[in-house]
C-alpha positions as CSV (number, residue, x, y, z in Angstrom):
1,M,0.0,0.0,0.0
2,W,2.7,2.5,1.0
3,A,4.8,1.6,-1.9
4,Q,1.9,2.3,-4.3
5,L,1.3,5.7,-2.7
6,L,5.0,6.6,-3.0
7,Q,5.0,5.5,-6.6
8,E,1.9,7.6,-7.3
9,R,3.5,10.6,-5.6
10,E,6.7,10.1,-7.6
11,K,4.7,10.0,-10.8
12,D,3.0,13.2,-9.8
13,Q,6.3,14.9,-9.1
14,I,7.8,13.7,-12.3
15,A,4.8,14.9,-14.2
16,A,5.1,18.3,-12.5
17,I,8.8,18.5,-13.3
18,N,8.2,17.6,-16.9
19,E,5.4,20.2,-17.2
20,G,7.7,22.8,-15.7
21,F,10.5,22.0,-18.2
22,E,8.0,22.1,-21.1
23,S,6.9,25.5,-19.8
24,V,10.5,26.8,-19.8
25,V,11.1,25.6,-23.3
26,S,7.9,27.2,-24.6
27,A,8.8,30.4,-22.9
28,M,11.9,30.7,-25.0
29,D,9.8,32.0,-27.9
30,R,7.8,34.6,-26.0
31,L,10.4,36.0,-23.5
32,G,13.6,37.9,-23.9
33,K,16.9,36.3,-22.8
34,K,17.0,37.9,-19.3
35,D,13.3,37.4,-18.6
36,W,13.6,33.8,-19.8
37,F,16.6,33.2,-17.6
38,N,14.8,34.6,-14.5
39,Y,11.7,32.5,-15.3
40,A,13.8,29.4,-15.7
41,V,15.8,30.0,-12.4
42,G,12.5,30.7,-10.6
43,L,10.9,27.6,-11.8
44,L,13.9,25.5,-10.9
45,V,13.9,26.9,-7.4
46,N,10.2,26.2,-7.1
47,I,10.7,22.6,-8.2
48,A,13.6,22.2,-5.7
49,V,11.6,23.6,-2.8
50,A,8.6,21.5,-3.7
51,A,10.7,18.4,-3.9
52,A,12.5,19.1,-0.6
53,F,9.6,20.1,1.6
54,S,6.2,18.7,2.3
55,P,3.4,21.3,1.5
56,S,2.9,22.0,5.3
57,A,6.7,22.5,5.8
58,A,6.9,24.8,2.8
59,R,3.9,26.8,4.1
60,D,5.4,27.1,7.6
61,L,8.7,28.2,6.1
62,L,7.1,30.9,4.0
63,H,4.9,32.0,6.9
64,G,8.0,32.4,9.2
65,F,9.8,34.3,6.5
66,S,6.9,36.7,6.0
67,H,6.8,37.4,9.7
68,A,10.5,38.0,9.8
69,V,10.5,40.5,6.9
70,Q,7.2,42.3,7.7
71,P,8.9,44.9,10.0
72,L,11.3,45.7,7.1
73,F,8.4,46.3,4.8
74,D,6.5,48.4,7.4
75,A,9.6,50.6,7.9
76,F,10.0,51.0,4.2
77,L,6.4,52.0,3.7
78,K,6.7,54.6,6.5
79,L,9.8,56.0,4.9
80,I,8.2,56.5,1.5
81,G,4.9,57.6,3.0
82,S,6.4,60.6,4.8
């Protein structure tokens, strides 16, 4: 049972990775070199994070990060608002 669940999850991950790579290839025609490079790097980071963390761990990591940087954004908004 667990082996089958793992195989299904692996198939889903492989399908998502393949879809991402297809997206990068198709973006070559519609994006400039710098935009395409940024898109490709962002997608690769997204795939790496998704593969490394469970959805709940990734959510907790992003939640913690947003709480850590929120004071910086608040201070910046006060500076530009004055």
